[in-house]
PDB file as gemmi writes it, atoms N, CA and C in Angstrom:
CRYST1    1.000    1.000    1.000  90.00  90.00  90.00 P 1                      
ATOM      1  N   UNK A   1      20.245 -10.472  -5.681  1.00  0.00           N  
ATOM      2  CA  UNK A   1      18.937 -10.315  -6.289  1.00  0.00           C  
ATOM      3  C   UNK A   1      18.707  -8.831  -6.545  1.00  0.00           C  
ATOM      4  N   UNK A   2      18.099  -8.545  -7.678  1.00  0.00           N  
ATOM      5  CA  UNK A   2      17.889  -7.137  -7.989  1.00  0.00           C  
ATOM      6  C   UNK A   2      16.409  -6.818  -8.089  1.00  0.00           C  
ATOM      7  N   UNK A   3      16.100  -5.607  -7.736  1.00  0.00           N  
ATOM      8  CA  UNK A   3      14.708  -5.147  -7.761  1.00  0.00           C  
ATOM      9  C   UNK A   3      14.419  -4.475  -9.095  1.00  0.00           C  
ATOM     10  N   UNK A   4      13.178  -4.528  -9.515  1.00  0.00           N  
ATOM     11  CA  UNK A   4      12.710  -3.843 -10.713  1.00  0.00           C  
ATOM     12  C   UNK A   4      12.588  -2.354 -10.380  1.00  0.00           C  
ATOM     13  N   UNK A   5      13.306  -1.483 -11.082  1.00  0.00           N  
ATOM     14  CA  UNK A   5      13.276  -0.054 -10.742  1.00  0.00           C  
ATOM     15  C   UNK A   5      11.875   0.562 -10.836  1.00  0.00           C  
ATOM     16  N   UNK A   6      11.102   0.164 -11.823  1.00  0.00           N  
ATOM     17  CA  UNK A   6       9.749   0.707 -11.974  1.00  0.00           C  
ATOM     18  C   UNK A   6       8.856   0.277 -10.808  1.00  0.00           C  
ATOM     19  N   UNK A   7       8.953  -0.991 -10.435  1.00  0.00           N  
ATOM     20  CA  UNK A   7       8.177  -1.495  -9.298  1.00  0.00           C  
ATOM     21  C   UNK A   7       8.640  -0.817  -8.009  1.00  0.00           C  
ATOM     22  N   UNK A   8       9.922  -0.605  -7.868  1.00  0.00           N  
ATOM     23  CA  UNK A   8      10.455   0.074  -6.677  1.00  0.00           C  
ATOM     24  C   UNK A   8       9.901   1.491  -6.562  1.00  0.00           C  
ATOM     25  N   UNK A   9       9.803   2.205  -7.698  1.00  0.00           N  
ATOM     26  CA  UNK A   9       9.231   3.557  -7.675  1.00  0.00           C  
ATOM     27  C   UNK A   9       7.758   3.533  -7.310  1.00  0.00           C  
ATOM     28  N   UNK A  10       7.029   2.556  -7.844  1.00  0.00           N  
ATOM     29  CA  UNK A  10       5.608   2.432  -7.523  1.00  0.00           C  
ATOM     30  C   UNK A  10       5.421   2.155  -6.036  1.00  0.00           C  
ATOM     31  N   UNK A  11       6.215   1.270  -5.485  1.00  0.00           N  
ATOM     32  CA  UNK A  11       6.143   0.962  -4.055  1.00  0.00           C  
ATOM     33  C   UNK A  11       6.473   2.217  -3.236  1.00  0.00           C  
ATOM     34  N   UNK A  12       7.485   2.961  -3.646  1.00  0.00           N  
ATOM     35  CA  UNK A  12       7.841   4.197  -2.938  1.00  0.00           C  
ATOM     36  C   UNK A  12       6.687   5.189  -2.976  1.00  0.00           C  
ATOM     37  N   UNK A  13       6.012   5.289  -4.117  1.00  0.00           N  
ATOM     38  CA  UNK A  13       4.859   6.188  -4.227  1.00  0.00           C  
ATOM     39  C   UNK A  13       3.725   5.770  -3.301  1.00  0.00           C  
ATOM     40  N   UNK A  14       3.473   4.463  -3.240  1.00  0.00           N  
ATOM     41  CA  UNK A  14       2.414   3.934  -2.370  1.00  0.00           C  
ATOM     42  C   UNK A  14       2.752   4.203  -0.898  1.00  0.00           C  
ATOM     43  N   UNK A  15       3.996   4.006  -0.531  1.00  0.00           N  
ATOM     44  CA  UNK A  15       4.422   4.260   0.849  1.00  0.00           C  
ATOM     45  C   UNK A  15       4.325   5.751   1.163  1.00  0.00           C  
ATOM     46  N   UNK A  16       4.813   6.596   0.244  1.00  0.00           N  
ATOM     47  CA  UNK A  16       4.756   8.050   0.454  1.00  0.00           C  
ATOM     48  C   UNK A  16       3.319   8.552   0.576  1.00  0.00           C  
ATOM     49  N   UNK A  17       2.400   7.896  -0.134  1.00  0.00           N  
ATOM     50  CA  UNK A  17       0.990   8.294  -0.093  1.00  0.00           C  
ATOM     51  C   UNK A  17       0.286   7.800   1.163  1.00  0.00           C  
ATOM     52  N   UNK A  18       0.982   6.994   1.976  1.00  0.00           N  
ATOM     53  CA  UNK A  18       0.387   6.493   3.213  1.00  0.00           C  
ATOM     54  C   UNK A  18      -0.620   5.382   2.993  1.00  0.00           C  
ATOM     55  N   UNK A  19      -0.481   4.647   1.895  1.00  0.00           N  
ATOM     56  CA  UNK A  19      -1.439   3.585   1.597  1.00  0.00           C  
ATOM     57  C   UNK A  19      -1.085   2.249   2.249  1.00  0.00           C  
ATOM     58  N   UNK A  20       0.096   2.187   2.834  1.00  0.00           N  
ATOM     59  CA  UNK A  20       0.483   1.019   3.642  1.00  0.00           C  
ATOM     60  C   UNK A  20       0.720   1.503   5.064  1.00  0.00           C  
ATOM     61  N   UNK A  21       0.219   0.774   6.024  1.00  0.00           N  
ATOM     62  CA  UNK A  21       0.345   1.186   7.422  1.00  0.00           C  
ATOM     63  C   UNK A  21       1.802   1.042   7.882  1.00  0.00           C  
ATOM     64  N   UNK A  22       2.361   2.106   8.431  1.00  0.00           N  
ATOM     65  CA  UNK A  22       3.745   2.043   8.908  1.00  0.00           C  
ATOM     66  C   UNK A  22       3.929   0.913   9.921  1.00  0.00           C  
ATOM     67  N   UNK A  23       5.001   0.155   9.725  1.00  0.00           N  
ATOM     68  CA  UNK A  23       5.318  -0.939  10.627  1.00  0.00           C  
ATOM     69  C   UNK A  23       4.556  -2.224  10.366  1.00  0.00           C  
ATOM     70  N   UNK A  24       3.625  -2.198   9.424  1.00  0.00           N  
ATOM     71  CA  UNK A  24       2.831  -3.397   9.131  1.00  0.00           C  
ATOM     72  C   UNK A  24       3.667  -4.420   8.376  1.00  0.00           C  
ATOM     73  N   UNK A  25       3.205  -5.642   8.405  1.00  0.00           N  
ATOM     74  CA  UNK A  25       3.872  -6.719   7.659  1.00  0.00           C  
ATOM     75  C   UNK A  25       3.885  -6.389   6.162  1.00  0.00           C  
ATOM     76  N   UNK A  26       2.793  -5.794   5.673  1.00  0.00           N  
ATOM     77  CA  UNK A  26       2.709  -5.410   4.260  1.00  0.00           C  
ATOM     78  C   UNK A  26       3.787  -4.393   3.906  1.00  0.00           C  
ATOM     79  N   UNK A  27       4.007  -3.432   4.805  1.00  0.00           N  
ATOM     80  CA  UNK A  27       5.030  -2.413   4.579  1.00  0.00           C  
ATOM     81  C   UNK A  27       6.415  -3.049   4.515  1.00  0.00           C  
ATOM     82  N   UNK A  28       6.695  -3.949   5.445  1.00  0.00           N  
ATOM     83  CA  UNK A  28       8.003  -4.615   5.484  1.00  0.00           C  
ATOM     84  C   UNK A  28       8.240  -5.412   4.199  1.00  0.00           C  
ATOM     85  N   UNK A  29       7.232  -6.158   3.781  1.00  0.00           N  
ATOM     86  CA  UNK A  29       7.364  -6.972   2.572  1.00  0.00           C  
ATOM     87  C   UNK A  29       7.528  -6.071   1.343  1.00  0.00           C  
ATOM     88  N   UNK A  30       6.748  -5.008   1.259  1.00  0.00           N  
ATOM     89  CA  UNK A  30       6.853  -4.087   0.122  1.00  0.00           C  
ATOM     90  C   UNK A  30       8.251  -3.471   0.059  1.00  0.00           C  
ATOM     91  N   UNK A  31       8.781  -3.073   1.202  1.00  0.00           N  
ATOM     92  CA  UNK A  31      10.122  -2.497   1.230  1.00  0.00           C  
ATOM     93  C   UNK A  31      11.175  -3.523   0.808  1.00  0.00           C  
ATOM     94  N   UNK A  32      10.980  -4.777   1.193  1.00  0.00           N  
ATOM     95  CA  UNK A  32      11.918  -5.825   0.801  1.00  0.00           C  
ATOM     96  C   UNK A  32      11.894  -6.018  -0.718  1.00  0.00           C  
ATOM     97  N   UNK A  33      10.687  -6.037  -1.288  1.00  0.00           N  
ATOM     98  CA  UNK A  33      10.572  -6.182  -2.741  1.00  0.00           C  
ATOM     99  C   UNK A  33      11.208  -4.987  -3.444  1.00  0.00           C  
ATOM    100  N   UNK A  34      10.991  -3.792  -2.915  1.00  0.00           N  
ATOM    101  CA  UNK A  34      11.559  -2.583  -3.521  1.00  0.00           C  
ATOM    102  C   UNK A  34      13.081  -2.611  -3.521  1.00  0.00           C  
ATOM    103  N   UNK A  35      13.667  -3.169  -2.475  1.00  0.00           N  
ATOM    104  CA  UNK A  35      15.127  -3.166  -2.385  1.00  0.00           C  
ATOM    105  C   UNK A  35      15.780  -4.423  -2.957  1.00  0.00           C  
ATOM    106  N   UNK A  36      15.140  -5.583  -2.772  1.00  0.00           N  
ATOM    107  CA  UNK A  36      15.788  -6.848  -3.134  1.00  0.00           C  
ATOM    108  C   UNK A  36      15.080  -7.644  -4.228  1.00  0.00           C  
ATOM    109  N   UNK A  37      13.878  -7.229  -4.607  1.00  0.00           N  
ATOM    110  CA  UNK A  37      13.141  -7.958  -5.632  1.00  0.00           C  
ATOM    111  C   UNK A  37      12.240  -9.035  -5.053  1.00  0.00           C  
ATOM    112  N   UNK A  38      11.307  -9.496  -5.865  1.00  0.00           N  
ATOM    113  CA  UNK A  38      10.329 -10.492  -5.421  1.00  0.00           C  
ATOM    114  C   UNK A  38      10.957 -11.851  -5.113  1.00  0.00           C  
ATOM    115  N   UNK A  39      12.055 -12.145  -5.750  1.00  0.00           N  
ATOM    116  CA  UNK A  39      12.703 -13.450  -5.517  1.00  0.00           C  
ATOM    117  C   UNK A  39      13.270 -13.579  -4.108  1.00  0.00           C  
ATOM    118  N   UNK A  40      13.386 -12.462  -3.415  1.00  0.00           N  
ATOM    119  CA  UNK A  40      13.919 -12.492  -2.051  1.00  0.00           C  
ATOM    120  C   UNK A  40      12.867 -12.910  -1.027  1.00  0.00           C  
ATOM    121  N   UNK A  41      11.611 -13.035  -1.450  1.00  0.00           N  
ATOM    122  CA  UNK A  41      10.524 -13.325  -0.510  1.00  0.00           C  
ATOM    123  C   UNK A  41      10.450 -14.790  -0.136  1.00  0.00           C  
ATOM    124  N   UNK A  42      10.156 -15.027   1.139  1.00  0.00           N  
ATOM    125  CA  UNK A  42       9.867 -16.386   1.598  1.00  0.00           C  
ATOM    126  C   UNK A  42       8.446 -16.742   1.163  1.00  0.00           C  
ATOM    127  N   UNK A  43       8.039 -17.959   1.402  1.00  0.00           N  
ATOM    128  CA  UNK A  43       6.684 -18.388   1.040  1.00  0.00           C  
ATOM    129  C   UNK A  43       5.654 -17.545   1.790  1.00  0.00           C  
ATOM    130  N   UNK A  44       5.866 -17.317   3.075  1.00  0.00           N  
ATOM    131  CA  UNK A  44       4.929 -16.515   3.866  1.00  0.00           C  
ATOM    132  C   UNK A  44       4.917 -15.058   3.396  1.00  0.00           C  
ATOM    133  N   UNK A  45       6.102 -14.521   3.096  1.00  0.00           N  
ATOM    134  CA  UNK A  45       6.171 -13.156   2.584  1.00  0.00           C  
ATOM    135  C   UNK A  45       5.436 -13.038   1.247  1.00  0.00           C  
ATOM    136  N   UNK A  46       5.550 -14.060   0.425  1.00  0.00           N  
ATOM    137  CA  UNK A  46       4.860 -14.041  -0.872  1.00  0.00           C  
ATOM    138  C   UNK A  46       3.349 -14.001  -0.668  1.00  0.00           C  
ATOM    139  N   UNK A  47       2.847 -14.714   0.334  1.00  0.00           N  
ATOM    140  CA  UNK A  47       1.408 -14.661   0.638  1.00  0.00           C  
ATOM    141  C   UNK A  47       0.992 -13.245   1.029  1.00  0.00           C  
ATOM    142  N   UNK A  48       1.798 -12.604   1.865  1.00  0.00           N  
ATOM    143  CA  UNK A  48       1.520 -11.224   2.277  1.00  0.00           C  
ATOM    144  C   UNK A  48       1.580 -10.310   1.059  1.00  0.00           C  
ATOM    145  N   UNK A  49       2.566 -10.494   0.212  1.00  0.00           N  
ATOM    146  CA  UNK A  49       2.722  -9.701  -1.006  1.00  0.00           C  
ATOM    147  C   UNK A  49       1.484  -9.821  -1.895  1.00  0.00           C  
ATOM    148  N   UNK A  50       1.064 -11.063  -2.122  1.00  0.00           N  
ATOM    149  CA  UNK A  50      -0.055 -11.302  -3.038  1.00  0.00           C  
ATOM    150  C   UNK A  50      -1.403 -10.887  -2.457  1.00  0.00           C  
ATOM    151  N   UNK A  51      -1.584 -11.031  -1.154  1.00  0.00           N  
ATOM    152  CA  UNK A  51      -2.896 -10.719  -0.571  1.00  0.00           C  
ATOM    153  C   UNK A  51      -2.990  -9.294  -0.017  1.00  0.00           C  
ATOM    154  N   UNK A  52      -1.861  -8.725   0.409  1.00  0.00           N  
ATOM    155  CA  UNK A  52      -1.923  -7.422   1.060  1.00  0.00           C  
ATOM    156  C   UNK A  52      -1.309  -6.267   0.316  1.00  0.00           C  
ATOM    157  N   UNK A  53      -0.333  -6.542  -0.556  1.00  0.00           N  
ATOM    158  CA  UNK A  53       0.360  -5.452  -1.233  1.00  0.00           C  
ATOM    159  C   UNK A  53      -0.079  -5.316  -2.691  1.00  0.00           C  
ATOM    160  N   UNK A  54      -0.112  -6.417  -3.410  1.00  0.00           N  
ATOM    161  CA  UNK A  54      -0.484  -6.352  -4.830  1.00  0.00           C  
ATOM    162  C   UNK A  54      -1.843  -5.712  -5.081  1.00  0.00           C  
ATOM    163  N   UNK A  55      -2.866  -5.998  -4.256  1.00  0.00           N  
ATOM    164  CA  UNK A  55      -4.148  -5.323  -4.503  1.00  0.00           C  
ATOM    165  C   UNK A  55      -4.047  -3.799  -4.410  1.00  0.00           C  
ATOM    166  N   UNK A  56      -3.168  -3.305  -3.569  1.00  0.00           N  
ATOM    167  CA  UNK A  56      -2.972  -1.864  -3.451  1.00  0.00           C  
ATOM    168  C   UNK A  56      -2.221  -1.333  -4.669  1.00  0.00           C  
ATOM    169  N   UNK A  57      -1.202  -2.065  -5.103  1.00  0.00           N  
ATOM    170  CA  UNK A  57      -0.431  -1.637  -6.261  1.00  0.00           C  
ATOM    171  C   UNK A  57      -1.248  -1.691  -7.547  1.00  0.00           C  
ATOM    172  N   UNK A  58      -2.252  -2.545  -7.575  1.00  0.00           N  
ATOM    173  CA  UNK A  58      -3.048  -2.734  -8.788  1.00  0.00           C  
ATOM    174  C   UNK A  58      -4.046  -1.605  -9.031  1.00  0.00           C  
ATOM    175  N   UNK A  59      -4.365  -0.848  -8.010  1.00  0.00           N  
ATOM    176  CA  UNK A  59      -5.341   0.239  -8.131  1.00  0.00           C  
ATOM    177  C   UNK A  59      -4.623   1.563  -8.415  1.00  0.00           C  
ATOM    178  N   UNK A  60      -5.246   2.452  -9.190  1.00  0.00           N  
ATOM    179  CA  UNK A  60      -4.626   3.766  -9.423  1.00  0.00           C  
ATOM    180  C   UNK A  60      -4.406   4.504  -8.095  1.00  0.00           C  
ATOM    181  N   UNK A  61      -3.206   4.995  -7.906  1.00  0.00           N  
ATOM    182  CA  UNK A  61      -2.843   5.635  -6.642  1.00  0.00           C  
ATOM    183  C   UNK A  61      -3.657   6.897  -6.393  1.00  0.00           C  
ATOM    184  N   UNK A  62      -3.883   7.704  -7.432  1.00  0.00           N  
ATOM    185  CA  UNK A  62      -4.606   8.956  -7.218  1.00  0.00           C  
ATOM    186  C   UNK A  62      -6.024   8.715  -6.712  1.00  0.00           C  
ATOM    187  N   UNK A  63      -6.661   7.661  -7.186  1.00  0.00           N  
ATOM    188  CA  UNK A  63      -8.010   7.330  -6.709  1.00  0.00           C  
ATOM    189  C   UNK A  63      -7.958   6.861  -5.259  1.00  0.00           C  
ATOM    190  N   UNK A  64      -6.971   6.040  -4.925  1.00  0.00           N  
ATOM    191  CA  UNK A  64      -6.843   5.561  -3.548  1.00  0.00           C  
ATOM    192  C   UNK A  64      -6.593   6.714  -2.580  1.00  0.00           C  
ATOM    193  N   UNK A  65      -5.793   7.679  -2.999  1.00  0.00           N  
ATOM    194  CA  UNK A  65      -5.519   8.839  -2.148  1.00  0.00           C  
ATOM    195  C   UNK A  65      -6.795   9.638  -1.924  1.00  0.00           C  
ATOM    196  N   UNK A  66      -7.567   9.835  -2.989  1.00  0.00           N  
ATOM    197  CA  UNK A  66      -8.821  10.584  -2.872  1.00  0.00           C  
ATOM    198  C   UNK A  66      -9.808   9.867  -1.962  1.00  0.00           C  
ATOM    199  N   UNK A  67      -9.937   8.568  -2.114  1.00  0.00           N  
ATOM    200  CA  UNK A  67     -10.847   7.795  -1.272  1.00  0.00           C  
ATOM    201  C   UNK A  67     -10.407   7.857   0.182  1.00  0.00           C  
ATOM    202  N   UNK A  68      -9.117   7.715   0.406  1.00  0.00           N  
ATOM    203  CA  UNK A  68      -8.599   7.763   1.778  1.00  0.00           C  
ATOM    204  C   UNK A  68      -8.885   9.127   2.416  1.00  0.00           C  
ATOM    205  N   UNK A  69      -8.726  10.200   1.649  1.00  0.00           N  
ATOM    206  CA  UNK A  69      -9.005  11.542   2.165  1.00  0.00           C  
ATOM    207  C   UNK A  69     -10.481  11.688   2.512  1.00  0.00           C  
ATOM    208  N   UNK A  70     -11.342  11.177   1.660  1.00  0.00           N  
ATOM    209  CA  UNK A  70     -12.790  11.237   1.942  1.00  0.00           C  
ATOM    210  C   UNK A  70     -13.149  10.460   3.200  1.00  0.00           C  
ATOM    211  N   UNK A  71     -12.563   9.298   3.366  1.00  0.00           N  
ATOM    212  CA  UNK A  71     -12.842   8.488   4.554  1.00  0.00           C  
ATOM    213  C   UNK A  71     -12.372   9.216   5.802  1.00  0.00           C  
ATOM    214  N   UNK A  72     -11.188   9.799   5.744  1.00  0.00           N  
ATOM    215  CA  UNK A  72     -10.680  10.541   6.899  1.00  0.00           C  
ATOM    216  C   UNK A  72     -11.595  11.701   7.255  1.00  0.00           C  
ATOM    217  N   UNK A  73     -12.020  12.443   6.223  1.00  0.00           N  
ATOM    218  CA  UNK A  73     -12.913  13.580   6.471  1.00  0.00           C  
ATOM    219  C   UNK A  73     -14.255  13.133   7.009  1.00  0.00           C  
ATOM    220  N   UNK A  74     -14.766  12.029   6.535  1.00  0.00           N  
ATOM    221  CA  UNK A  74     -16.081  11.570   6.979  1.00  0.00           C  
ATOM    222  C   UNK A  74     -16.071  11.194   8.460  1.00  0.00           C  
ATOM    223  N   UNK A  75     -14.940  10.796   8.971  1.00  0.00           N  
ATOM    224  CA  UNK A  75     -14.852  10.453  10.397  1.00  0.00           C  
ATOM    225  C   UNK A  75     -14.794  11.696  11.272  1.00  0.00           C  
ATOM    226  N   UNK A  76     -14.467  12.835  10.685  1.00  0.00           N  
ATOM    227  CA  UNK A  76     -14.402  14.077  11.457  1.00  0.00           C  
ATOM    228  C   UNK A  76     -15.700  14.859  11.428  1.00  0.00           C  
ATOM    229  N   UNK A  77     -16.574  14.547  10.496  1.00  0.00           N  
ATOM    230  CA  UNK A  77     -17.832  15.287  10.379  1.00  0.00           C  
ATOM    231  C   UNK A  77     -18.877  14.745  11.344  1.00  0.00           C  
ATOM    232  N   UNK A  78     -19.672  15.628  11.934  1.00  0.00           N  
ATOM    233  CA  UNK A  78     -20.768  15.142  12.783  1.00  0.00           C  
ATOM    234  C   UNK A  78     -21.831  14.471  11.916  1.00  0.00           C  
ATOM    235  N   UNK A  79     -22.537  13.534  12.499  1.00  0.00           N  
ATOM    236  CA  UNK A  79     -23.611  12.848  11.768  1.00  0.00           C  
ATOM    237  C   UNK A  79     -24.721  13.821  11.456  1.00  0.00           C  
ATOM    238  N   UNK A  80     -25.315  13.629  10.292  1.00  0.00           N  
ATOM    239  CA  UNK A  80     -26.454  14.457   9.904  1.00  0.00           C  
ATOM    240  C   UNK A  80     -27.694  14.007  10.628  1.00  0.00           C  
ATOM    241  N   UNK A  81     -28.487  14.961  10.997  1.00  0.00           N  
ATOM    242  CA  UNK A  81     -29.779  14.632  11.622  1.00  0.00           C  
ATOM    243  C   UNK A  81     -30.720  14.153  10.527  1.00  0.00           C  
ATOM    244  N   UNK A  82     -31.391  13.061  10.785  1.00  0.00           N  
ATOM    245  CA  UNK A  82     -32.326  12.514   9.818  1.00  0.00           C  
ATOM    246  C   UNK A  82     -33.686  13.136  10.081  1.00  0.00           C  
ATOM    247  N   UNK A  83     -34.259  13.740   9.059  1.00  0.00           N  
ATOM    248  CA  UNK A  83     -35.541  14.423   9.223  1.00  0.00           C  
ATOM    249  C   UNK A  83     -36.700  13.467   9.104  1.00  0.00           C  
TER     250      UNK A  83                                                      
END                                                                             
C-alpha cells in the first residue's frame, strides 16, 4: 500500500507543529496513514482518523498554531482583577 505524498507532508507538518499529542492514538493513526496510506487502516483506526485526525488536517495549520500559542499564553497569565 502506498501513501499519498502530499497527505504525508501535511501530516508531517501537523506533527511538527505539535497539533497531535505525542503517543496518542491519533498520532499513531496519522503516522500509519503517512507511511502506508489510508487503505492500511482497520475499521477502528478509520474511526480515529475520521473523528480525531481529519478535523485537524481540514483546518489551516497557521491558524491552529496561532490559536494554540494564544491558549498556552493565556494559561500563564494571571487573572485580571475585575473592577
